[in-house]
N, C-alpha and C positions, 0 to 999 in steps of 0.2 A: 633600405640598412641591411646588411648581411646578418641573418640570425646564427650567430657563433653558438649554439649550446654544445658544447665540448668538454663538460667537467661532468660529476654526479655527485652527491651528497655525500659518498664517501669521502673521496678526492677533498673538496670542499671542507669535510670535518679534519683531516688529518692537517689541511694546508692553516688551517685557525690555530691547531694544538701546535704547531710547527711555529707559529709566527706568534704565539701568545707566551705559550709557557716556557718557565725558565726555573729551573730548580734552585739557582742562585738567589732568586727572589723569596723563597722559602727559609733561607737559611737567613738573610738579611732582617728579614721580618722577625723572625723564633729570637733573634739576637736581640730585638730592639723591645720586643713588647713580649715575647714567649709565646704561651698557647692563645692566648688572648688573640691572635693573628689568625689562628683557625676559621673562629665564626666571623672575624672581620672580612678576609678575602671571599667565604661564601656571600656574606651580603652585599659587597661590592661587586661581584658577579651580576647579580642578582638586579641589584639597583643602579650599576652604573655600564656594565661590559653589556649587558644584552640589550638596555633601553638605547643604550648610545650607538648600536649598531644597528637599530630600527632605523635608528634617526637617519644613518649613512646610507641606510637602503632607500629612505624617502628621497636622498638628497641625489642616489645614482639614479633613481628612477625617474628624477626631473630632469637630469641631465645625460638621459642617456645616447644622445647623438655623438658623444664627444666620451674620453677613455673616463669621463670623471673622476679628473683628480681633487686634488684638495681647493686647489686655484679654482676649479670653474664652480664647484661646490657653494662655497661664499662669496663669488663674483654674484653667484644666481639673486642674493637678496640686497647683499652689502655693497656691490662695484667692485670694481678693479682695486681701490687703493687697499682693503682691507683682503681682499681676495692676494696679493701680494704679501702683505705682512702676514697673514698665516701659512702662505707658503717659505716665506722667511722662517718663521718661525721655527717651521718642521727643521729646515735645515740649521737653525740655530742652538735648536735642542741637540740634536746627534751631536755637536760640537761637545757639548757638557758628559754627552751619554762616550764620549773617546775617552774622557776623564775618567772615568770610572770602570770603564773597559781594559785600557792599557794597562793601570799595575795590577790587575788580576791576572793578565796574562801573565807575567812574572811568576806571582804567588802560583800557579795552576804548574808551570815550566819545574819551580823549586819541587814540588809534590813529587811530581813524575820520573825527574834524574835523582834527590835526595832521599824519597819518601818520606821528608819533614818539611814545616817551615823553613822557608831560606829567608834568615835574617837578614836584613837591609834597612839603611837608614832613608827615610822618604827622600831625602834629595837625590840619592842614588837610584832610588824608583824612577825618580822624574828623570833623571838623565836617560838611562835607558829605557823607558817609555818612549820619548821622543825619538830615540834612533830606530824602535819598531814600528812606530807611525811613519817615520820617514820611509822604511822599506818598502811599508804597507800602501804610503801611499802611490810609490813607484810603482810598484805592483800594479793597483789599481788603475793606472795609466795604461797599462799594456795590454788590458781586456782580457787577464786570463779566463778561460773559458768553464777551468775544473772549480772556478771558485762555488760556484753553486753548488756542486756534487759537495765539494767539504763540508759546504753550510746543513745540508741535506743530511750527511753523513752523521755531522754532530750533533744535531737537533733529535735525529731520531736513538741515537744513543745515550743522548742525558733523556729521553722519554723513558726510555727502557729502565736505564738507572733509575729513575724516580718510582715507576711501576715495581721494581722488583725490590726496592726501599721500602714501600707502602706493604707489598707483599711479607715482606719480613717484620715488619712491626706487628703490625697483625698476626702474623705468626708466635711471633715474642707474647704477647698480649695473650693467647690461646695456650701460648704455652706455661702459663704463670710466672712471668719476668714482674720484678715489682718496680715500676716506672721509676724512671730519676724525678721526675716531674707529677707534679697532681694533675692528672689528667681528667676531673670530674668539671662541670659546669664552673665549681666554684673556685676552681684552677685559673680558668679562663677569666680573670676579670683584673681590672688595674687594680693592682692592688699599691696600697698607697705608702705600705712599707717598702717596695722595691724599688724605689727610687725614682720611679719612672711618676712624671705629672702629667695633668691632661694635657699641657699644653705640646709635651714633648707628643703624647699619643695621637695630638691632630696633626704635627708635623710628619707621624710616622704611615699617617692615612693618605699622604701622596704617594708614600714609598708602596702601599698596595694598589692603590688606583693605576700606579704605571705598571705594576705587576702585570693587573688583568686589561692592558690596554694593547692596542694594534687592530683593532676594528677599523680602522681607517684604511689600513692596509688591505683588509679582507674583502670591505666593499665594493672596489673596482673590479670585481669577478663576478658579480650580479649577471651581468649581460652575456657569461662567459656557460652558466648553470643551468642545467639539463631542468625543467622543472619552473626557472625562473624565479620570481618574486616569492612565490609560495611555497617552494623548495626549499630558498634562500633562506625564509622566516624560522623554517623549521630547524635546519641543520644548524643556524648560528644560535636558535635557541638550545638546542639538545649541546653543541660543542662549547659553549659560554658555561651552561651548569657542570659539564663533564670536567672544565678548567678550573672553575671553583670548587669542585670536588677533591680534585686533584692539588690545590694549593691548601684548602683546609686538612686535609687526611694529611697532607705531607707534612705541613706546619705540625698538627697536635701529634703525628707519630714522633716527631723530632724529640719531643718529652719522655719518650718510653725508653732512649737508651743516654740521653745527654741532660744533665742540668743545663738552665740557660746560662748560667754564668759562667759555666766551663766553655762555651764556644766564641767564638769571634767573627767579623765580616770577612776576616780572610781566611781560617782555619774551619770554620764551624761543618761545612759538608765534610770534611776529610776526620774529623775526631768524629762526627757520627755515625759515619760509613764504617770507620775504626771499632768503635765499639758493638754496633751491629756485627760485623764480622765478630769479631771475639765472644761474643753470644753466642752463635751459631759454630764456632770452632773454628774458622777460617781464618789463613793467615792474615793478620793485620798489615804489615807492611805490603805484603804484595795488593791487596785491594787498595791500599790508597794510592800506590802508584798507578794502577787500572783507572781510580776515579782523577787523577791526574791528567793521565790521557785523554780520558772523555772531554773531562772540561776544559782541558788546553785546545784539544782539536773544534768543539764547540763554539770557543771561544774566537779564534784565531778565525774560522770560516765567518763568523760574525764581526768580526772588524775589518774584513776583506772586503764584504757588501757593501758594509755600513761608511766604510773611505768613498766607494764608488757611487752608490745607487743616490744617497741623497743629493750629491753634488751632478748628476746628472737629471736626476728630476727637479731640482728645483732651478739650474739655468736652463734646462730644454720647455719650461712649463711658463716660466713665466714672459711678457714682451720681451721680445730682442733688443729693443734701444734702453734697455732700463739700463743696463753694464755695459754696453760695447759689442762689438765683433770679437775682437781679442779674448774676453773672458769668456765668452759663450763658444768659442770655436770646439769643433770638436775633431779628432784625432781621427786616423782611420778604422781605429776602434770604439768610434760614438761614442770619448769620455774629453766632457771638457779638461782639458791639461791643466790651463790655466786657474781653473776653477778648484782644482783639485790642492795644488800648490798656495792658492789663497786659503783656504781650507787649513794646510797645513800650518800656514803663519799664525791664525788666528789660535789654533790648537794648543799651539807651543807655550806660551805665556797663559794661557788659561789653564795648563797643566802646571807650571812652574808656582803660579800663587799660592794656590793652595798648602803647597810643600811649606809654605813659609808657616802656616800655622799649622800644621799635622800633627808638632809637637815630635815625638821620637818612635814612633810605632807606623806601621803602614797599615794598623788598624784605625787609627786616628782620622791619617789621611783619605782611608775609603768610607769612613764614616762623612766627611767633609762633603765630599765629590758625589757619594750615591745623595746624598740629601739635597744637593745643587740640582742633580740631573733630576731627580724625583719632582721637584719645584718648576723648573723650566717645562719638564714633559706636561704639565700643567696646561703651559699657555694656548699649544696648539688646536686640540680637542675644546677647550674653553673657547676659541673664537669660532669655532665649527657649531657649537651649541648656541653662542651668539646670533650666526647668521641664520639657523635652523629657527630660532625665537622671532628675529625680524618675517621669515618667509612663513610661518604662519600664523603672524601677526598683520601683515601689510599684502603678502600676497597668497593668501589662502585658497583663492579662485584657480589659479594656476591647475593647470592640467598636468597630471603625474599618476601611473598606475597603482603605485602603492603608497600610504597613507599611516603614519604611525600614528594611531586613533582618532578622535574626532580635534577638533581644531582647539577645543580647553584642553583634553588629555595629553597634547604636544605641548601647548603652552606652559602648562604646570611642571609637567616634566622638567623642559629644559632649564625652567624658574629654580627648579629645586636640585638639580646638577649644577647648575652656575653658581647657587650660596654654597653648596660641597667641596667645589672647586674653589672659590676664593677663600675659606676658612682655609682648607688645606694649602693651598699656594702660600696665604702669609704665614700659617705655622712653620711651613718645612723654609720659607726662608728666613724668617730668623728662628733659626733652634736654639731650643735652650744650651745654655753652659759654653757657647762657640762665641769667642772674640770679637769684641765689635768691630775691631776695624777690619777682620776678617768678612765679616757680614755685611758691611757697607761697601768693602772694595769691590769682593769676589760676587756676593747673592744680590746685591743690591745694583752694585757699579755695573757688572757685567750685561745686568738686563738692559738698565733705563740706557748705556751706552751704544750697545749693538742694535737695540731696537730703536733708541730715537736716530742713529743714523740711517736706519734701512728706510724711516717715516721719510725722513729728508733726503736721501738719495731719490726715492721715488717720486717726491713732491717736483726735484728738479727734474725729472722726466716728464713729469704732467706739464710744467714749464714750457718746457722746450716743443710737445707735441701741441700744444694749443696755440704756440707762435707758429707751427706749420701748417695746422690744420683743427680749428676749433672743435670742427665736427667730432675729430676722430678721437679726440679728447675727452669730448661729451659721452662717446661711446665707451672709452674705456673706465671711466668714474659710474656708467648708469650700472644699475640692476639688468642681468639679464633673465629673471623670472619670466615676466610676459613673452619674451622671444622665445624660450625652450617651450613653454606651456602652447604657441602657436602652433610650432615644430611638433610637439606630442600629439595633439590635435589632432593635425593632421595625419598623423603615422597610424594613427587609431581609426580614424575615420576610414583609412584606405585597409584596415585590419592586420596591419605589418608590426604589431607593437616588439620593443626589443626584449621584452619581460611580461612573461606570462602568469 
């Protein structure tokens, strides 16, 4: 196997930051639970992000002959059925991500153009969002090469903006500003008088876990890193702590300039930046427009990437016979065009349904779709953790170069994280104060219908495969850990490991 050591720790560090950090997560969680989100972000990084990334590193180490995507990781211990289901979940989760991403594009465009919030009814936002997604889908099928550059440029600007905000917040505190909120440890607690219940807090926990997510997208670069597993582990731990500090400091410093009650999901970043600009004597309207440009560029880059990438990954990773040739066929740009338009057709009703229950404001709409996005985002990593639990339970003897601690440590950590995931998923799926019909139709119905249909479709594929070749069907359903173990043992015996 070719030794592909091509990137250093500094590059990997920057990739992790770009993939995981988003200042919008700071705003959303501050709006929801105030400065209490600051310590929770740090705890989520230590207790979830870093351990989960080490789990991914072990999965990659086991599957190092492949590019080690999600499908291969889960198939190692659970077989093809649950590997397909997990890959489908990643694509499915992305559908809900669009629902939270598209309306915010209009918000950022309004601030860039008008310098203030663009007041629109939710139904109009939904219609315009459909139009934006139509254009994004069409562009994604053309394989525009500059999409990656736009995304990198936007995420870099966002990170610079976040760092400047943190410097500004610390500078204001040192300059003697009276914080808008209580920044002491007493202020970072669940205040019964705030109207935030324990159940609402548990629902927000899903948002915070989602905010430090992205480890699965970084784990695939282990084989490209100079220094192999050891360098990967060191870099991911350092970058994880850095992300936790960025989120924690950013959320805590939000309280320097604005009260929690004065910001919303749609205007939080602009109100905060305008207040910070005012303290330092900068023109607030100019700062608001600059922030609008930064957030719009970053969001559009993300929209174009996520319109194309998950479709390509999902339809190219799963067995070709599941959906048929026409659906998985690639154009000359390597994009499954039919799959992209199927994605568009599914997203449109998912975008329109919450509009009916959003009341009269975009903030209500963003609260609904952000909550559901966070809930569904917990499904894929939870399935990876189940696969890891089974790997450590049934296939501990398989040969791989890296293990996340002893067998007991691996089992205990996976069980702990699964319990946290289960509680956060239920709390965010059944949010407090949301109309019951909307919860059942959107939060519950959407998950049950789409995931149930995926399993039935896969079962159809297995039946056809078994009729043609029982041996191939058995191989498709069987875990691949023993096979991977034999391959790894042979490589290590030859002295040519893919990860050192």
